[in-house]
C-alpha positions as CSV (number, residue, x, y, z in Angstrom):
1,M,0.1,-0.1,-0.1
2,A,1.2,3.4,-1.1
3,G,2.0,5.4,1.5
4,C,4.3,8.7,2.9
5,P,8.0,8.1,2.0
6,L,10.5,7.5,4.5
7,F,12.8,10.3,3.0
8,Y,10.5,12.6,0.4
9,A,12.5,14.1,-2.5
10,P,11.5,15.6,-5.7
11,S,12.6,14.4,-9.3
12,A,16.1,14.5,-10.0
13,S,15.4,17.6,-12.7
14,N,13.6,19.6,-9.4
15,A,16.5,18.5,-7.0
16,F,17.4,22.0,-6.2
17,P,15.8,24.5,-4.1
18,A,13.8,27.3,-6.4
19,S,16.2,30.1,-5.2
20,P,19.8,30.0,-4.6
21,P,21.2,30.4,-0.4
22,R,21.3,34.0,0.3
23,N,24.7,34.5,0.8
24,G,26.5,31.9,-1.6
25,P,25.8,30.2,-5.1
26,R,23.6,27.3,-5.9
27,P,24.9,23.9,-5.3
28,Q,26.6,22.7,-8.4
29,E,25.0,19.2,-9.8
30,N,28.4,17.4,-9.3
31,S,28.3,17.8,-5.8
32,L,29.7,14.7,-3.9
33,L,27.1,14.4,-0.9
34,D,23.4,14.7,-1.4
35,L,21.0,15.4,1.4
36,A,17.4,14.4,1.2
37,L,15.0,15.6,4.1
38,K,11.4,14.7,4.8
39,T,9.2,17.8,6.0
40,N,5.8,17.4,6.3
41,N,3.5,17.9,2.9
42,K,7.1,19.6,1.8
43,C,10.2,18.5,0.5
44,T,13.6,20.1,0.8
45,S,16.8,18.8,-1.0
46,R,20.2,20.4,0.0
47,L,23.7,19.4,-1.5
48,V,26.6,19.2,0.7
49,R,29.9,19.0,-1.1
50,L,32.8,17.0,1.0
51,P,35.5,17.2,1.0
52,G,36.8,20.6,0.7
53,Q,34.0,23.3,0.9
54,V,30.7,22.6,2.1
55,R,27.8,24.9,1.0
56,H,24.7,24.2,3.0
57,G,21.5,26.6,1.3
58,C,19.5,26.2,4.9
59,C,22.4,28.0,6.8
60,G,22.5,30.9,4.9
61,G,25.0,30.0,2.7
62,R,28.1,29.9,4.9
63,I,30.9,27.9,3.8
64,H,32.8,25.5,5.8
65,S,36.5,23.8,5.1
66,P,36.0,20.6,7.4
67,R,38.6,18.9,5.7
68,T,41.8,20.8,6.9
69,A,44.5,19.7,9.9
70,S,43.5,22.5,12.0
71,N,39.9,21.5,12.1
72,Y,41.0,17.7,13.2
73,V,40.4,16.6,16.8
74,D,43.2,14.3,18.3
75,D,43.2,11.3,15.4
76,D,45.5,9.0,17.3
77,I,47.6,8.1,14.3
78,H,50.0,6.4,16.3
79,S,47.9,3.5,17.0
80,L,47.2,3.1,13.2
81,L,51.0,3.3,12.8
82,Q,51.7,0.2,15.2
83,I,50.6,-2.1,12.8
84,L,52.7,-1.1,9.9
85,P,56.7,-2.1,9.1
86,H,58.7,-0.1,11.3
87,D,60.5,2.1,8.2
88,L,56.8,2.9,7.1
89,R,56.1,4.7,10.6
90,E,59.3,6.6,10.5
91,N,58.4,7.6,7.0
92,I,54.9,8.9,7.8
93,L,55.9,10.5,11.3
94,C,58.7,12.6,9.6
95,D,56.4,13.8,6.6
96,S,55.1,17.0,7.2
97,N,51.7,16.4,5.5
98,R,51.0,13.8,7.9
99,A,47.7,15.6,9.4
100,Q,46.6,15.1,5.7
101,L,46.7,11.5,5.7
102,L,43.5,9.4,4.6
103,E,45.0,5.6,4.1
104,V,47.8,3.5,3.6
105,T,47.6,0.6,1.2
106,L,49.9,-2.5,1.5
107,D,49.7,-5.0,-1.3
108,L,51.9,-8.1,-1.6
109,G,54.4,-7.5,-4.1
110,R,53.9,-3.9,-4.8
111,L,55.4,-0.9,-3.3
112,P,53.3,0.5,0.2
113,Q,51.3,3.7,-0.7
114,A,50.0,6.5,1.0
115,C,46.9,8.8,0.0
116,Y,46.6,12.5,1.2
117,L,43.8,14.8,1.4
118,G,44.2,17.3,-1.9
119,D,46.2,15.1,-3.3
120,S,44.7,13.1,-6.5
121,E,48.1,10.5,-7.2
122,K,49.1,8.1,-4.1
123,R,52.3,8.5,-2.9
124,D,55.0,5.4,-2.6
125,L,56.3,5.3,0.9
126,R,59.3,3.4,0.0
127,K,61.0,1.5,-2.6
128,K,60.8,-2.1,-1.4
129,E,57.5,-4.3,-2.1
130,V,55.3,-5.5,0.8
131,S,56.3,-8.9,1.9
132,M,54.3,-11.5,3.2
133,E,55.6,-11.4,6.7
134,E,54.5,-7.4,6.9
135,L,51.1,-8.4,6.1
136,E,51.0,-11.1,8.7
137,Y,52.5,-8.9,11.4
138,A,49.8,-6.4,10.6
139,Q,47.0,-9.2,10.8
140,N,48.8,-10.6,14.3
141,A,48.3,-7.0,15.5
142,L,44.9,-6.5,14.3
143,G,43.2,-10.1,15.5
144,E,40.4,-11.3,13.6
145,F,38.7,-9.8,10.5
146,G,35.1,-9.4,10.3
147,G,32.4,-11.3,8.1
148,N,32.8,-8.2,5.7
149,N,36.9,-8.4,6.1
150,R,36.7,-5.1,8.1
151,T,38.3,-5.0,11.4
152,G,39.5,-1.8,13.7
153,I,41.7,-0.5,16.5
154,A,40.3,-0.9,20.1
155,G,39.5,3.2,21.2
156,T,39.9,4.6,17.8
157,L,38.0,5.4,14.6
158,H,40.6,3.6,12.4
159,R,39.5,0.8,9.8
160,V,41.5,-1.8,8.2
161,S,39.8,-3.3,5.4
162,A,41.6,-6.8,4.0
163,I,42.0,-8.2,0.3
164,R,42.4,-11.8,0.0
165,N,43.1,-14.3,-2.5
166,K,40.8,-17.3,-3.8
167,N,42.1,-19.5,-0.9
168,G,41.2,-16.9,1.6
169,R,44.5,-15.6,2.6
170,V,45.1,-12.1,3.0
171,V,47.3,-10.2,0.4
172,G,46.2,-6.9,0.9
173,L,45.2,-4.2,3.3
174,T,43.8,-0.8,3.2
175,C,44.5,1.1,6.4
176,R,41.9,4.2,6.6
177,L,42.5,7.1,9.1
178,G,39.6,7.7,11.0
179,R,39.2,11.6,12.6
180,P,36.1,13.3,14.0
181,V,36.0,16.5,12.7
182,R,35.0,19.9,14.5
183,E,33.5,21.6,11.8
184,I,31.4,18.7,10.5
185,I,29.5,19.0,14.0
186,E,28.9,22.6,13.6
187,L,27.5,21.9,9.9
188,T,25.2,19.2,10.9
189,R,23.6,21.1,14.2
190,D,22.2,23.4,11.3
191,L,20.5,20.3,9.4
192,L,18.9,19.2,12.8
193,E,16.7,22.2,12.7
194,Y,14.5,20.4,10.7
195,G,13.8,17.6,13.4
196,K,13.0,15.0,10.4
197,S,14.7,12.1,8.9
198,I,17.9,12.5,7.3
199,L,19.7,10.4,4.6
200,F,23.0,11.2,3.3
201,L,23.9,10.1,-0.4
202,G,27.5,9.9,-1.5
203,R,30.1,7.7,-3.1
204,P,32.5,6.0,-0.9
205,G,35.1,8.4,1.0
206,V,33.3,11.6,0.8
207,G,32.4,12.2,4.4
208,K,28.9,10.5,4.9
209,T,30.4,8.4,8.0
210,T,31.9,11.5,9.6
211,A,28.4,13.4,9.3
212,I,26.5,11.1,11.1
213,R,29.0,10.6,13.9
214,G,28.9,14.4,14.3
215,I,25.1,13.9,14.3
216,S,25.2,11.7,16.8
217,H,27.1,13.9,19.2
218,V,24.6,16.7,18.6
219,L,21.5,14.8,19.2
220,S,22.7,12.8,22.3
221,D,24.8,15.9,24.4
222,E,23.3,19.2,22.9
223,L,19.5,18.0,22.0
224,L,19.4,15.4,24.9
225,K,17.6,12.5,22.6
226,R,18.1,9.0,23.4
227,V,20.3,8.1,20.3
228,I,21.2,4.6,19.3
229,I,23.7,3.7,16.5
230,V,23.5,0.5,14.7
231,D,27.3,0.1,14.0
232,T,27.9,-2.3,11.1
233,S,31.9,-2.1,11.2
234,N,32.2,-0.2,14.1
235,E,33.2,2.8,11.9
236,I,30.6,5.4,13.5
237,G,31.4,4.5,17.0
238,G,34.9,3.0,17.0
239,D,36.5,-0.4,17.7
240,G,36.3,-2.1,21.2
241,D,33.3,-2.2,23.6
242,I,33.5,1.4,24.9
243,P,32.4,3.5,21.9
244,H,34.5,6.9,20.8
245,P,33.9,10.2,22.5
246,A,33.1,11.3,19.1
247,I,29.7,10.1,19.3
248,G,28.8,11.7,22.7
249,G,26.1,9.9,24.8
250,A,24.8,7.9,22.0
251,R,24.4,4.4,22.8
252,R,25.7,1.8,19.9
253,L,25.2,-1.9,18.9
254,Q,27.3,-3.4,17.3
255,V,26.1,-5.9,14.3
256,P,28.1,-9.3,14.8
257,D,27.5,-10.0,10.9
258,P,26.6,-7.7,8.0
259,C,23.4,-10.0,7.1
260,M,22.1,-9.4,10.4
261,K,22.0,-5.6,10.4
262,H,18.5,-5.1,9.6
263,K,17.6,-7.6,12.8
264,V,19.7,-5.2,15.2
265,M,18.0,-2.4,13.5
266,I,14.4,-3.8,14.7
267,E,16.2,-4.7,18.0
268,A,17.3,-1.2,18.6
269,V,13.6,-0.1,18.4
270,E,12.0,-2.7,20.3
271,N,14.7,-3.3,23.5
272,H,15.8,0.5,24.1
273,M,13.5,3.1,23.4
274,P,15.2,5.5,20.8
275,E,14.2,9.0,19.8
276,V,16.9,8.5,17.0
277,I,18.2,5.6,15.4
278,I,21.7,5.7,13.4
279,V,22.4,3.6,10.6
280,D,25.5,3.7,7.8
281,E,25.5,2.4,4.9
282,I,22.0,1.0,4.1
283,G,22.0,-1.1,1.1
284,T,19.6,-4.2,1.2
285,E,16.1,-4.8,0.9
286,A,15.8,-6.0,4.3
287,E,17.5,-3.0,5.8
288,V,15.5,-0.6,3.3
289,H,12.5,-2.7,5.0
290,A,13.9,-2.3,8.4
291,C,14.0,1.6,7.9
292,H,10.2,1.8,7.3
293,T,9.5,-0.4,10.2
294,I,11.2,2.3,12.3
295,A,9.8,5.4,10.8
296,Q,6.0,4.0,11.1
297,R,6.9,3.6,15.1
298,G,7.6,7.1,15.1
299,V,11.8,7.1,15.3
300,M,13.8,9.9,13.8
301,L,16.1,7.7,11.3
302,I,19.6,9.1,10.4
303,G,21.2,7.1,7.6
304,S,23.2,7.1,4.5
305,A,23.2,5.0,1.3
306,H,25.8,5.1,-1.8
307,G,24.9,7.1,-4.7
308,K,26.3,10.4,-6.1
309,K,23.0,12.3,-6.5
310,L,19.4,11.5,-5.9
311,E,18.7,10.2,-9.4
312,N,20.9,7.4,-8.7
313,I,18.7,6.3,-5.7
314,I,15.5,7.0,-7.5
315,K,16.7,4.3,-10.4
316,N,18.2,1.8,-7.8
317,P,15.1,-0.8,-7.7
318,I,16.1,-1.6,-3.7
319,L,17.1,1.7,-2.7
320,S,14.2,4.0,-4.1
321,D,11.7,2.9,-1.7
322,L,13.7,5.1,0.9
323,I,12.6,8.2,-0.8
324,L,9.4,6.9,-3.3
325,N,6.1,5.7,-1.8
326,Y,6.6,2.5,-0.1
């Protein structure tokens, strides 16, 4: 039966406000992160650009620059460096741009590389290829990987993802540095004035999880809402049993296996009486159905999905139910 959509959005051809923000230009169609907000009998759509400058129409066209070293809270980079070979640690620590470090990739038989903010090309960290012994050292330091080949470092927001060969042996690692960002919290505070469910859209790496993390902090500590985070890979709240302080007073339910995420979402509603549920990377039919179940019970939902713009979600046969009639 058709009803009110969870996240209401206009057609792709009408995805922008009728007039530009008061103090800034209209966002462009190549913005990296789309935001759809459901309001009563009215749809408001805003485009947010991450990384780099952020233009947000509903806050008077203010421009933020979240991805600068001065805006980062302590990122505990040393915890991530401990799993790397000794010479790579020294090279990174001696690099004047280490505050801009995004990720380090280790692939068997290839040169280790690092990716930095504002740099379109990866940089080689040394002239010697990665060995199996170095990959095994990192694995031993990290422990077991989850069913989605991801793991983390307790007490931090860092994430490590594995690449396996056909026999299941790890032959590559992507070590991604996780940082809470002060300016993101300021941006999300403006978004929350709507008091409605929020869906972030964007390709991987543009800052969806960072924005969601900032929202959880504002909702729980400043707006005093009962917030539950459904954390699939511990990306939002960090690894370990004690959540990272970046999520504020929000509570966190860890997901033992990615295929169980929709069940944990329903468990959060039924067992913990939340006012807000936060879930990252909505991607399956079961998760979309769980989102509607949550909304029908009067709970605010903050979620994210992969897609460059609203049109991508509308044309996706699974995710389209997030913003179209259900």
